[in-house]
C-alpha positions in Angstrom: -3.7 -20.0 -3.0 -7.2 -19.6 -2.4 -8.9 -16.3 -1.8 -9.1 -17.3 2.1 -5.2 -17.1 2.2 -5.0 -13.5 1.2 -5.4 -10.4 3.1 -6.5 -6.7 2.4 -4.8 -3.8 4.5 -5.8 -0.1 4.5 -3.2 2.4 5.4 -3.3 6.0 5.4 0.4 7.6 5.8 0.4 10.9 7.1 3.6 13.3 7.2 5.6 15.1 4.2 4.2 12.3 2.2 3.0 14.4 -1.2 5.1 15.8 -3.7 8.1 13.5 -2.7 6.8 10.7 -5.4 5.2 8.6 -2.4 3.0 7.1 -5.1 5.6 6.6 -7.6 7.5 4.6 -5.3 5.1 2.1 -3.7 3.9 1.5 -7.3 7.2 0.3 -8.4 7.7 -1.8 -5.3 4.7 -3.4 -5.6 6.1 -4.9 -9.0 8.1 -7.2 -7.0 5.8 -8.6 -5.0 2.3 -10.8 -5.2 0.1 -7.7 -4.5 -2.9 -6.0 -6.2 -4.6 -3.0 -5.1 -3.8 0.9 -5.5 -2.3 4.0 -3.7 -3.4 7.7 -4.3 -3.2 11.1 -2.9 -5.8 12.5 -0.7 -7.1 16.0 -0.5 -5.9 16.3 3.5 -2.3 15.3 2.5 -2.2 11.8 3.2 -1.3 8.9 1.1 -4.0 6.5 1.2 -3.2 2.4 0.2 -5.3 -0.7 -0.3 -3.0 -3.7 -0.9 -4.4 -7.4 -1.3 -2.1 -10.5 -1.3 -0.6 -13.3 0.5 0.0 -12.0 3.9 3.7 -12.6 3.7 3.6 -10.7 0.7 1.8 -7.7 2.2 4.1 -7.6 5.3 7.1 -7.9 3.0 5.8 -5.0 0.8 5.0 -2.7 3.8 8.4 -3.2 5.0 10.1 -2.2 1.6 7.8 1.0 1.8 9.0 1.7 5.1 12.5 1.1 4.5 12.2 3.5 1.5 9.9 6.0 2.4 10.2 6.0 6.8 11.6 9.6 6.9 8.6 11.1 4.9 5.9 9.2 7.5 4.8 10.6 11.0 1.8 8.3 11.3 0.4 5.1 9.9 -3.3 4.0 10.4 -3.7 0.6 9.5 -6.7 -1.8 9.1 -6.6 -5.8 7.9 -9.6 -7.3 6.8 -9.9 -10.3 4.1 -9.5 -9.8 0.7 -12.2 -8.8 -1.4 -10.9 -9.9 -4.5 -11.6 -6.7 -6.5 -8.0 -5.5 -7.7 -6.2 -7.3 -10.6 -3.2 -5.3 -10.7 -1.6 -2.6 -8.9 -1.9 1.0 -9.8 -2.1 4.8 -9.0 -5.3 6.3 -8.6 -6.0 10.0 -9.2 
């Protein structure tokens, strides 16, 4: 698969998303998909996710996050752009 078949999604989750294991669930779910990137808490109480991978893998990963964590999320802001290719794994950033 070429780099052109990959995309990046940047997502901000708002709600009761800190202190509930959100980042650890996301990291665990990422291991099931062909994705790279990171998840981190923001000082304003949101969670910031940047994920790259084949569009279908990214869609399935985000659906899995929604299935697991929807009860904590009240708002999602998402931006899609071409993959930058800067990530080699998926990690929690602090």
